[in-house]
C-alpha positions in Angstrom: 0.1 -0.1 0.0 3.0 2.4 0.8 4.0 2.5 -2.9 0.4 3.5 -4.0 0.6 6.4 -1.3 3.6 7.2 -3.0 2.1 7.3 -6.5 -0.7 9.2 -5.6 1.6 11.8 -3.8 3.8 12.1 -6.9 0.8 12.3 -9.2 -0.4 15.5 -7.3 3.0 17.0 -7.2 2.5 19.5 -9.8 -1.1 20.4 -9.2 -1.3 21.3 -5.2 0.6 23.6 -3.3 1.2 21.0 -0.3 4.2 20.4 1.7 6.6 18.0 0.3 8.1 16.7 3.6 8.2 13.5 5.3 5.5 14.5 7.9 3.3 15.8 5.2 3.5 12.5 3.5 3.0 10.5 6.7 0.0 12.4 7.3 -1.6 11.7 3.6 -0.5 8.2 4.0 -2.6 7.8 7.1 -5.5 9.8 5.5 -5.2 7.4 2.5 -4.9 4.3 4.5 -8.5 5.3 6.4 -10.3 6.2 3.0 -9.1 2.9 1.6 -10.2 1.0 4.8 -13.5 2.8 4.5 -14.1 1.7 0.8 -12.2 -1.2 -0.1 -15.4 -3.1 -0.8 -16.4 -0.4 -3.4 -12.9 0.0 -5.2 -10.3 -1.7 -6.9 -6.9 -0.6 -7.5 -5.0 -1.8 -10.8 -1.1 -1.8 -10.6 1.6 -1.9 -13.2 5.0 -3.5 -12.5 7.7 -4.1 -15.0 10.3 -7.1 -14.2 11.7 -5.2 -11.3 9.1 -5.6 -8.2 8.2 -1.8 -7.5 5.1 -0.7 -8.7 5.5 2.0 -11.9 1.5 3.0 -12.5 -1.7 2.6 -11.1 -5.7 2.8 -12.0 -8.4 2.7 -9.8 -12.1 1.6 -10.5 -15.0 2.6 -8.8 -18.3 0.8 -9.5 -21.3 3.3 -8.9 -24.8 1.7 -8.1 -27.7 3.7 -10.0 -30.9 4.4 -9.1 -33.2 1.6 -10.2 -35.8 1.9 -12.8 -38.6 -0.2 -14.0 -37.1 -3.2 -15.9 -33.5 -2.3 -14.8 -33.3 -3.1 -11.2 -29.5 -3.6 -11.3 -27.9 -0.5 -13.2 -24.2 0.1 -12.7 -21.5 2.7 -13.9 -17.9 2.8 -13.4 -15.5 5.7 -12.6 -12.0 5.3 -13.5 -9.8 7.5 -11.1 -6.4 8.6 -10.6 -4.7 6.7 -13.4 -0.8 7.5 -12.8 2.5 6.2 -14.6 5.6 7.3 -12.9 7.2 9.8 -15.5 10.2 7.7 -16.4 7.9 5.0 -17.6 5.7 7.0 -19.7 5.1 6.4 -23.4 5.3 2.7 -23.1 1.6 1.9 -23.0 1.3 1.3 -19.3 -1.4 3.8 -18.6 -3.3 2.4 -21.7 -3.0 -1.1 -20.1 -4.1 -0.1 -17.0 -7.1 1.8 -18.1 -7.9 -1.4 -20.5 -7.9 -3.4 -17.3 -9.9 -1.3 -15.3 -12.4 -0.8 -18.1 -12.6 -4.5 -18.6 -13.2 -5.1 -15.0 -15.9 -2.6 -15.2 -17.8 -4.1 -18.2 -17.4 -7.7 -16.3 -19.2 -6.3 -13.5 -22.0 -5.2 -15.7 -21.4 -1.3 -16.0 -23.4 0.0 -18.7 -21.2 3.0 -18.9 -17.6 4.2 -17.8 -16.3 7.5 -17.4 -13.2 9.3 -16.4 -12.5 12.7 -15.5 -9.0 13.5 -17.6 -6.5 16.2 -17.5 -6.1 18.1 -20.8 -2.8 16.2 -21.7 -4.4 12.6 -21.4 -7.7 13.4 -23.4 -6.0 11.9 -26.4 -5.1 8.8 -25.0 -8.5 8.3 -23.4 -10.0 8.8 -26.9 -7.7 6.4 -28.3 -9.0 3.9 -26.3 -12.4 4.5 -27.1 -13.8 7.2 -24.5 -15.9 9.8 -26.1 -16.8 13.5 -24.8 -20.5 13.7 -24.0 -22.6 16.6 -24.0 -25.0 15.0 -21.6 -22.4 14.2 -19.3 -22.3 17.5 -17.1 -20.0 18.7 -14.3 -20.7 21.7 -11.7 -17.7 23.2 -10.0 -18.1 24.0 -6.4 -19.3 27.4 -5.5 
């Protein structure tokens, strides 16, 4: 689990003005461990390893049960989250393989739709993997 903590930490280095200290990392690791403990039955983490034992990438999939409808009482969507590949390993298809594995898992669960919220640079990767923009999927930023 420590490696996933580190990958999530590295993934946000350029985005969030957090302290980058051992104490700040330890606090984040404790918060992530609690988050995972509370949700481990509803999330699945995929990791990528090369021939060495360390993890070089990750992707999470969150199945999202939807409100039943007449004739469709078991509706499910899934969201792919926190896809990250270590910078020195990028461009080798690792992220694509992680997204494909997460998408296939969601399909096996019966998800009718798989979504991802992407950074601008990764949009072409997701489009290459079959994801499409939708005018019907809307997002409202916090006030």
